[in-house]
C-alpha positions as a Markdown table, in Angstrom:
| # | Residue | x | y | z |
|---|---|---|---|---|
| 1 | Met | 124.6 | 92.6 | 101.6 |
| 2 | Thr | 126.7 | 89.5 | 101.1 |
| 3 | Ala | 125.4 | 87.1 | 98.3 |
| 4 | Ser | 124.1 | 84.7 | 101.2 |
| 5 | Ser | 122.0 | 87.4 | 103.0 |
| 6 | Pro | 118.0 | 87.6 | 102.7 |
| 7 | Ser | 117.1 | 90.2 | 100.1 |
| 8 | Val | 113.6 | 91.1 | 102.9 |
| 9 | Val | 113.3 | 90.6 | 106.0 |
| 10 | Thr | 110.6 | 90.5 | 108.4 |
| 11 | Leu | 109.1 | 90.3 | 111.6 |
| 12 | Gly | 105.8 | 89.8 | 113.5 |
| 13 | Glu | 103.4 | 87.4 | 115.3 |
| 14 | Thr | 102.4 | 84.0 | 113.3 |
| 15 | Met | 99.7 | 82.3 | 114.9 |
| 16 | Ala | 98.5 | 78.9 | 114.9 |
| 17 | Leu | 95.1 | 78.8 | 113.0 |
| 18 | Val | 92.4 | 76.7 | 112.9 |
| 19 | Arg | 89.1 | 77.2 | 110.6 |
| 20 | Thr | 86.0 | 75.6 | 109.5 |
| 21 | Thr | 85.8 | 73.6 | 106.5 |
| 22 | Glu | 82.4 | 74.3 | 105.7 |
| 23 | Ile | 79.8 | 77.2 | 105.7 |
| 24 | Gly | 78.1 | 78.0 | 109.0 |
| 25 | Ser | 78.8 | 79.0 | 112.2 |
| 26 | Leu | 81.3 | 77.5 | 114.8 |
| 27 | Arg | 78.2 | 76.5 | 116.9 |
| 28 | His | 77.7 | 73.8 | 114.1 |
| 29 | Ala | 81.1 | 73.0 | 112.8 |
| 30 | Asn | 81.9 | 69.2 | 112.4 |
| 31 | Ser | 85.6 | 69.3 | 111.2 |
| 32 | Leu | 88.2 | 72.1 | 111.4 |
| 33 | Ala | 91.3 | 72.2 | 109.4 |
| 34 | Phe | 94.2 | 73.2 | 111.3 |
| 35 | Gly | 97.4 | 75.9 | 110.2 |
| 36 | Ile | 99.0 | 78.9 | 110.6 |
| 37 | Gly | 98.8 | 82.6 | 109.7 |
| 38 | Gly | 100.2 | 86.0 | 110.3 |
| 39 | Ala | 100.5 | 89.0 | 107.9 |
| 40 | Glu | 104.4 | 88.8 | 107.7 |
| 41 | Ser | 104.9 | 85.5 | 107.3 |
| 42 | Asn | 102.2 | 85.3 | 104.7 |
| 43 | Val | 104.4 | 88.0 | 102.8 |
| 44 | Ala | 107.6 | 86.3 | 103.8 |
| 45 | Ile | 105.8 | 83.3 | 102.0 |
| 46 | Gly | 104.9 | 84.5 | 99.4 |
| 47 | Leu | 108.0 | 86.3 | 98.5 |
| 48 | Ala | 110.0 | 83.1 | 98.6 |
| 49 | Arg | 107.5 | 81.2 | 96.1 |
| 50 | Leu | 108.6 | 84.2 | 93.7 |
| 51 | Gly | 111.9 | 83.7 | 93.9 |
| 52 | Val | 113.2 | 86.2 | 96.4 |
| 53 | Arg | 115.4 | 85.3 | 99.5 |
| 54 | Thr | 113.6 | 86.5 | 102.5 |
| 55 | Ser | 113.9 | 86.0 | 105.9 |
| 56 | Trp | 111.1 | 86.0 | 109.1 |
| 57 | Leu | 111.6 | 86.7 | 113.2 |
| 58 | Gly | 109.2 | 85.8 | 115.6 |
| 59 | Arg | 108.4 | 84.4 | 118.9 |
| 60 | Val | 106.5 | 81.5 | 119.8 |
| 61 | Gly | 105.8 | 79.6 | 122.6 |
| 62 | Asp | 107.5 | 76.0 | 124.0 |
| 63 | Asp | 104.8 | 74.5 | 122.6 |
| 64 | Ser | 103.4 | 71.8 | 119.7 |
| 65 | Leu | 101.9 | 75.1 | 117.7 |
| 66 | Gly | 105.3 | 77.1 | 118.4 |
| 67 | Glu | 107.1 | 74.2 | 116.5 |
| 68 | Arg | 104.2 | 74.0 | 113.8 |
| 69 | Val | 104.6 | 77.9 | 112.8 |
| 70 | Ala | 108.3 | 77.5 | 112.9 |
| 71 | Arg | 108.3 | 74.3 | 110.7 |
| 72 | Glu | 105.5 | 75.6 | 108.2 |
| 73 | Ile | 107.5 | 78.8 | 107.5 |
| 74 | Arg | 110.6 | 77.3 | 106.8 |
| 75 | Gly | 108.9 | 74.4 | 104.4 |
| 76 | Asp | 108.3 | 77.3 | 102.0 |
| 77 | Gly | 112.2 | 77.9 | 101.9 |
| 78 | Val | 111.8 | 80.9 | 103.9 |
| 79 | Glu | 114.9 | 81.5 | 106.8 |
| 80 | Val | 113.1 | 81.0 | 110.2 |
| 81 | His | 114.2 | 82.9 | 113.3 |
| 82 | Ala | 111.7 | 81.5 | 115.8 |
| 83 | Ile | 112.9 | 82.6 | 119.1 |
| 84 | Val | 110.9 | 80.3 | 121.7 |
| 85 | Asp | 109.7 | 81.8 | 124.9 |
| 86 | Pro | 109.1 | 79.4 | 127.5 |
| 87 | Asp | 106.9 | 82.0 | 129.5 |
| 88 | Ala | 104.0 | 82.5 | 126.9 |
| 89 | Ala | 102.1 | 80.4 | 124.7 |
| 90 | Thr | 101.8 | 80.5 | 120.7 |
| 91 | Gly | 98.9 | 82.7 | 120.1 |
| 92 | Leu | 95.4 | 81.3 | 118.4 |
| 93 | Met | 93.4 | 82.6 | 115.6 |
| 94 | Val | 90.2 | 81.0 | 114.7 |
| 95 | Lys | 88.4 | 81.3 | 111.3 |
| 96 | Glu | 84.7 | 80.8 | 110.5 |
| 97 | Arg | 82.5 | 81.6 | 107.6 |
| 98 | Pro | 79.1 | 82.5 | 108.7 |
| 99 | Ser | 77.9 | 82.4 | 105.4 |
| 100 | Ala | 79.1 | 81.9 | 101.7 |
| 101 | Ala | 79.9 | 85.8 | 101.6 |
| 102 | Ser | 81.5 | 86.8 | 104.8 |
| 103 | Thr | 84.8 | 85.3 | 106.4 |
| 104 | Ala | 85.1 | 85.9 | 111.0 |
| 105 | Val | 87.9 | 86.0 | 112.6 |
| 106 | His | 88.9 | 85.4 | 115.9 |
| 107 | Tyr | 92.0 | 86.3 | 117.9 |
| 108 | Tyr | 93.3 | 84.4 | 121.1 |
| 109 | Arg | 96.9 | 86.1 | 121.4 |
| 110 | Ala | 96.8 | 88.5 | 124.6 |
| 111 | Ala | 100.1 | 88.2 | 126.3 |
| 112 | Ser | 101.1 | 85.8 | 123.8 |
| 113 | Ala | 104.6 | 84.8 | 122.7 |
| 114 | Gly | 104.5 | 86.9 | 119.7 |
| 115 | Ser | 103.5 | 89.9 | 121.5 |
| 116 | Arg | 106.9 | 89.3 | 123.7 |
| 117 | Leu | 109.0 | 90.6 | 120.6 |
| 118 | Arg | 112.1 | 93.1 | 122.2 |
| 119 | Pro | 114.7 | 95.3 | 120.1 |
| 120 | Glu | 117.6 | 92.4 | 121.5 |
| 121 | Asp | 115.7 | 90.0 | 119.4 |
| 122 | Leu | 117.0 | 91.4 | 116.3 |
| 123 | Pro | 120.0 | 90.0 | 115.4 |
| 124 | Asp | 123.4 | 91.6 | 114.3 |
| 125 | Gly | 123.2 | 92.5 | 110.6 |
| 126 | Trp | 120.0 | 91.3 | 110.0 |
| 127 | Val | 118.5 | 94.6 | 108.7 |
| 128 | Glu | 121.5 | 95.6 | 107.9 |
| 129 | Asp | 122.2 | 93.2 | 105.2 |
| 130 | Ala | 119.2 | 92.9 | 103.6 |
| 131 | Ala | 117.7 | 95.3 | 100.9 |
| 132 | Leu | 114.5 | 95.3 | 102.2 |
| 133 | Leu | 112.6 | 95.2 | 105.6 |
| 134 | His | 109.0 | 94.9 | 105.5 |
| 135 | Ile | 106.4 | 95.5 | 108.6 |
| 136 | Thr | 103.1 | 96.2 | 109.5 |
| 137 | Gly | 101.0 | 98.0 | 111.7 |
| 138 | Ile | 99.7 | 94.7 | 113.5 |
| 139 | Thr | 103.0 | 94.2 | 115.6 |
| 140 | Pro | 102.9 | 97.7 | 117.3 |
| 141 | Leu | 99.7 | 97.6 | 118.7 |
| 142 | Leu | 100.4 | 94.2 | 120.3 |
| 143 | Ser | 102.6 | 95.4 | 123.3 |
| 144 | Ala | 105.3 | 98.5 | 123.8 |
| 145 | Ser | 108.1 | 95.9 | 123.5 |
| 146 | Ala | 106.7 | 95.2 | 120.1 |
| 147 | Arg | 106.3 | 98.4 | 119.3 |
| 148 | Ala | 109.8 | 99.3 | 119.9 |
| 149 | Val | 111.4 | 96.5 | 118.2 |
| 150 | Leu | 109.9 | 97.8 | 114.7 |
| 151 | His | 111.5 | 101.7 | 115.7 |
| 152 | Thr | 114.6 | 100.0 | 116.5 |
| 153 | Ala | 114.7 | 97.9 | 113.2 |
| 154 | Ile | 113.9 | 101.0 | 111.3 |
| 155 | Asp | 116.6 | 102.9 | 113.2 |
| 156 | Arg | 118.9 | 100.5 | 111.7 |
| 157 | Ala | 117.5 | 100.4 | 108.3 |
| 158 | Arg | 118.0 | 103.8 | 107.9 |
| 159 | Ala | 121.4 | 103.5 | 109.0 |
| 160 | Ala | 122.1 | 101.1 | 106.5 |
| 161 | Gly | 120.0 | 102.3 | 103.4 |
| 162 | Thr | 117.9 | 99.6 | 103.5 |
| 163 | Thr | 114.6 | 100.2 | 102.2 |
| 164 | Val | 111.4 | 100.0 | 104.8 |
| 165 | Ser | 108.2 | 99.0 | 103.4 |
| 166 | Phe | 105.2 | 99.0 | 106.1 |
| 167 | Asp | 101.6 | 97.9 | 105.3 |
| 168 | Ile | 99.2 | 99.8 | 107.9 |
| 169 | Asn | 97.2 | 96.2 | 108.0 |
| 170 | Tyr | 94.8 | 97.8 | 110.6 |
| 171 | Arg | 93.0 | 95.5 | 113.1 |
| 172 | Ser | 90.2 | 97.0 | 114.9 |
| 173 | Ala | 90.7 | 94.0 | 117.8 |
| 174 | Leu | 93.9 | 95.4 | 118.8 |
| 175 | Ala | 93.2 | 99.1 | 119.3 |
| 176 | Ala | 90.3 | 101.4 | 118.6 |
| 177 | Pro | 91.1 | 104.1 | 115.5 |
| 178 | Glu | 91.9 | 106.8 | 118.0 |
| 179 | Ile | 94.5 | 104.7 | 120.0 |
| 180 | Ala | 95.7 | 102.8 | 116.6 |
| 181 | Gly | 95.9 | 106.1 | 114.5 |
| 182 | Pro | 98.9 | 107.9 | 116.0 |
| 183 | Val | 101.2 | 104.9 | 116.3 |
| 184 | Leu | 100.5 | 104.0 | 112.8 |
| 185 | Arg | 101.5 | 107.1 | 111.3 |
| 186 | Glu | 104.4 | 107.8 | 113.4 |
| 187 | Leu | 105.6 | 104.4 | 111.7 |
| 188 | Ala | 104.1 | 105.0 | 108.0 |
| 189 | Glu | 106.0 | 108.4 | 107.9 |
| 190 | Arg | 109.2 | 106.7 | 108.5 |
| 191 | Ala | 108.8 | 104.5 | 105.9 |
| 192 | Asp | 109.7 | 104.5 | 102.2 |
| 193 | Ile | 106.9 | 102.5 | 100.4 |
| 194 | Val | 103.3 | 102.2 | 102.7 |
| 195 | Phe | 100.6 | 100.3 | 101.6 |
| 196 | Gly | 97.1 | 100.3 | 102.8 |
| 197 | Gly | 93.0 | 100.7 | 101.7 |
| 198 | Ser | 91.2 | 103.4 | 101.8 |
| 199 | Glu | 90.0 | 103.2 | 105.4 |
| 200 | Glu | 93.5 | 102.4 | 106.7 |
| 201 | Phe | 94.7 | 105.7 | 105.2 |
| 202 | Ala | 91.9 | 107.7 | 106.9 |
| 203 | Ile | 93.0 | 106.1 | 110.1 |
| 204 | Leu | 96.2 | 107.6 | 109.8 |
| 205 | Tyr | 94.9 | 111.3 | 108.9 |
| 206 | Pro | 90.8 | 111.4 | 109.9 |
| 207 | Gln | 89.5 | 113.9 | 106.8 |
| 208 | Ala | 91.9 | 113.6 | 104.8 |
| 209 | Ser | 91.5 | 112.5 | 101.0 |
| 210 | Glu | 93.7 | 109.7 | 99.7 |
| 211 | Glu | 95.2 | 112.0 | 97.7 |
| 212 | Asn | 96.1 | 114.3 | 101.1 |
| 213 | Ala | 97.2 | 111.5 | 102.5 |
| 214 | Ala | 99.6 | 110.4 | 100.0 |
| 215 | Ala | 100.7 | 113.8 | 100.0 |
| 216 | Arg | 101.1 | 114.2 | 103.8 |
| 217 | Leu | 103.6 | 110.7 | 103.8 |
| 218 | Arg | 105.5 | 112.3 | 100.5 |
| 219 | Asp | 106.2 | 115.5 | 102.7 |
| 220 | Ala | 106.9 | 113.4 | 105.8 |
| 221 | Gly | 109.8 | 111.8 | 103.4 |
| 222 | Cys | 107.9 | 108.7 | 101.9 |
| 223 | Ala | 108.2 | 108.3 | 98.3 |
| 224 | Thr | 105.8 | 105.5 | 97.1 |
| 225 | Thr | 102.4 | 104.9 | 98.4 |
| 226 | Val | 100.4 | 102.4 | 97.2 |
| 227 | Leu | 96.4 | 101.9 | 97.5 |
| 228 | Lys | 95.0 | 98.8 | 97.6 |
| 229 | Arg | 91.7 | 98.5 | 96.0 |
| 230 | Gly | 90.9 | 95.0 | 96.4 |
| 231 | Ser | 89.3 | 93.6 | 92.9 |
| 232 | Glu | 89.3 | 97.2 | 91.4 |
| 233 | Gly | 93.0 | 97.0 | 91.2 |
| 234 | Ala | 95.4 | 99.6 | 93.2 |
| 235 | Ser | 96.9 | 103.0 | 92.7 |
| 236 | Val | 100.5 | 104.6 | 93.3 |
| 237 | Phe | 101.0 | 108.1 | 94.4 |
| 238 | Leu | 104.4 | 109.2 | 93.5 |
| 239 | Asp | 105.8 | 112.6 | 93.5 |
| 240 | Asp | 103.9 | 114.2 | 90.9 |
| 241 | Ser | 101.7 | 111.8 | 88.9 |
| 242 | Val | 99.4 | 108.5 | 90.3 |
| 243 | Val | 99.7 | 105.1 | 88.3 |
| 244 | Glu | 96.5 | 103.1 | 88.3 |
| 245 | Ala | 95.7 | 99.6 | 87.4 |
| 246 | Ala | 92.7 | 97.2 | 87.3 |
| 247 | Gly | 92.0 | 94.3 | 89.0 |
| 248 | Phe | 91.4 | 91.1 | 88.3 |
| 249 | Ser | 87.5 | 89.4 | 88.2 |
| 250 | Ile | 87.3 | 86.4 | 90.0 |
| 251 | Asp | 85.0 | 84.4 | 92.5 |
| 252 | Pro | 86.9 | 84.6 | 95.3 |
| 253 | Val | 86.4 | 81.7 | 98.1 |
| 254 | Asp | 88.4 | 82.9 | 100.8 |
| 255 | Thr | 89.9 | 86.7 | 100.7 |
| 256 | Val | 91.6 | 86.7 | 104.1 |
| 257 | Gly | 95.5 | 87.1 | 102.9 |
| 258 | Ala | 95.2 | 88.6 | 99.9 |
| 259 | Gly | 96.5 | 91.7 | 100.8 |
| 260 | Asp | 99.7 | 90.4 | 102.0 |
| 261 | Ala | 99.8 | 88.3 | 98.3 |
| 262 | Phe | 99.4 | 91.6 | 96.5 |
| 263 | Val | 102.5 | 93.1 | 99.1 |
| 264 | Ala | 104.3 | 90.0 | 97.9 |
| 265 | Gly | 103.7 | 90.5 | 94.7 |
| 266 | Tyr | 104.5 | 94.0 | 94.5 |
| 267 | Leu | 107.7 | 93.9 | 96.5 |
| 268 | Ser | 108.9 | 90.5 | 94.6 |
| 269 | Ala | 108.5 | 92.9 | 91.3 |
| 270 | Leu | 109.9 | 96.0 | 92.5 |
| 271 | Leu | 113.3 | 93.7 | 93.5 |
| 272 | Asp | 112.9 | 92.3 | 90.0 |
| 273 | Glu | 113.0 | 95.7 | 88.6 |
| 274 | Leu | 110.1 | 95.5 | 86.3 |
| 275 | Asp | 108.4 | 99.0 | 85.3 |
| 276 | Leu | 105.8 | 99.8 | 87.1 |
| 277 | Asp | 102.7 | 98.5 | 85.3 |
| 278 | Ala | 104.0 | 95.3 | 85.6 |
| 279 | Val | 104.8 | 95.8 | 88.9 |
| 280 | Leu | 101.0 | 96.6 | 90.0 |
| 281 | Arg | 99.8 | 93.9 | 87.4 |
| 282 | Arg | 101.8 | 91.1 | 89.5 |
| 283 | Ala | 100.5 | 92.7 | 92.8 |
| 284 | Asn | 97.0 | 92.5 | 91.5 |
| 285 | Ala | 97.3 | 88.9 | 90.2 |
| 286 | Cys | 98.8 | 87.8 | 93.3 |
| 287 | Gly | 96.4 | 89.3 | 95.3 |
| 288 | Ala | 93.0 | 88.0 | 93.3 |
| 289 | Met | 95.0 | 84.5 | 93.0 |
| 290 | Ala | 95.1 | 84.1 | 97.0 |
| 291 | Cys | 91.3 | 84.3 | 97.1 |
| 292 | Leu | 91.0 | 80.9 | 95.2 |
| 293 | Val | 91.9 | 78.6 | 97.8 |
| 294 | Pro | 90.9 | 78.4 | 101.4 |
| 295 | Gly | 93.7 | 79.8 | 104.1 |
| 296 | Asp | 95.8 | 82.7 | 104.6 |
| 297 | Trp | 98.8 | 82.0 | 102.5 |
| 298 | Glu | 98.5 | 78.8 | 100.7 |
| 299 | Ala | 97.5 | 80.1 | 97.2 |
| 300 | Ala | 100.1 | 82.2 | 97.0 |
| 301 | Pro | 101.3 | 81.9 | 93.8 |
| 302 | Thr | 104.7 | 80.8 | 92.6 |
| 303 | Leu | 106.4 | 82.4 | 89.1 |
| 304 | Arg | 105.2 | 79.6 | 87.0 |
| 305 | Asp | 101.4 | 79.6 | 88.3 |
| 306 | Leu | 101.1 | 83.4 | 88.5 |
| 307 | Glu | 102.4 | 82.9 | 84.5 |
| 308 | Arg | 99.8 | 80.4 | 84.0 |
| 309 | Phe | 97.1 | 83.3 | 85.5 |
| 310 | Leu | 98.1 | 85.9 | 83.6 |
| 311 | Asp | 98.4 | 84.2 | 80.1 |
| 312 | Gly | 94.4 | 83.3 | 80.9 |
| 313 | Asp | 95.0 | 79.5 | 81.2 |
| 314 | Ser | 91.3 | 78.6 | 82.2 |
| 315 | Asp | 91.5 | 74.8 | 81.5 |
| 316 | Pro | 90.7 | 73.4 | 84.7 |
| 317 | Val | 92.3 | 69.9 | 83.7 |
| 318 | Arg | 96.4 | 70.4 | 83.4 |
| 319 | Arg | 97.7 | 67.2 | 81.1 |
C-alpha cells in the first residue's frame, strides 16, 4: 500500500434517487427531492467523512443521472472510478413514506449500467494496494458478471493480504431467499468480516441461531461476525467470545442507510485501531445519526459531528 492509495476500496451500483418530501403515497405527492443512493457508495462517503481514504467503483449510464452519481460521490472526497456504459441507463430508486412510521423503496434497475459490472472493470493494483475491500450482497444478485467481479476482487484481495469486509445487505426485490442464500453464503464464507441482521444470517443458514451462524462462518475462515441490531445495538462474535454494545435512543426520521453508516463507523474505527468497545460505540452512533435526516447518506457524520453526538450536545442552537 502506497501513501497515496485509498485505505478502503468498494464497488457496486449507485442509482439516482427520487423521494417524496412529505408523508403519503406517491399517488398524491406534490413535490420530490432528487439525489443518489447505493449501499457501497453510502459506506464510501461515510468513511471519507470520518477521515478514511476511500475509493468507489461502479458503472453508470452515458446520461445526466450517471454524471450526477459520479459528481455527488466525488464531491464528498471519495476517489471515483465511474465507468460510463454507452449501452445501458443509470438505475433509478424511488422512495416514499406511506406513513410516518414506514418507508417504501422501489427500484428501476433491470439491465441497468450498474448491473453490467465485469471483472475487467477492476483496475490493476486497485484491490492489492488497499488495506480493506468492502462489498455487499446486493451486487452478486444483479447479474452473473457482477457476481464474478466480486469473486475476482476477493481472489485478488486474498493474494495480496487485503482484508475483505462483506455486508449481507439482502434485498428481497432481487432474489428470493432460497436463490440468494447460497450466493450470499459463498461470499460470506470467503470474507474476513461479515455484517448482517438476524434475518440475514438466517438466509445464509436457515434454522441456525445467530451464534451457530457465527460459528459456521468462523469454521469457514471468517474471523469476525457482526450482528446489527438497529436501535438495540450490536454484537460481535469472535473466536471464543461475544462482545455486545447498546444502541442509542433517537427519534428516527429515515432509517434507510443506517446499516451502511454503521458499517462505515465500524470500519473507520477498526482502521483507527480502536478497541472493540470503542469500535462498536462509533458504529452504533453513526447508525443512529444516519436516521436523523432524510436520505441514504446525507446524515453520515464527520468526526466532529460524531464527537458532539457522543458528548450529548442537545442544544438545538449552535452559537
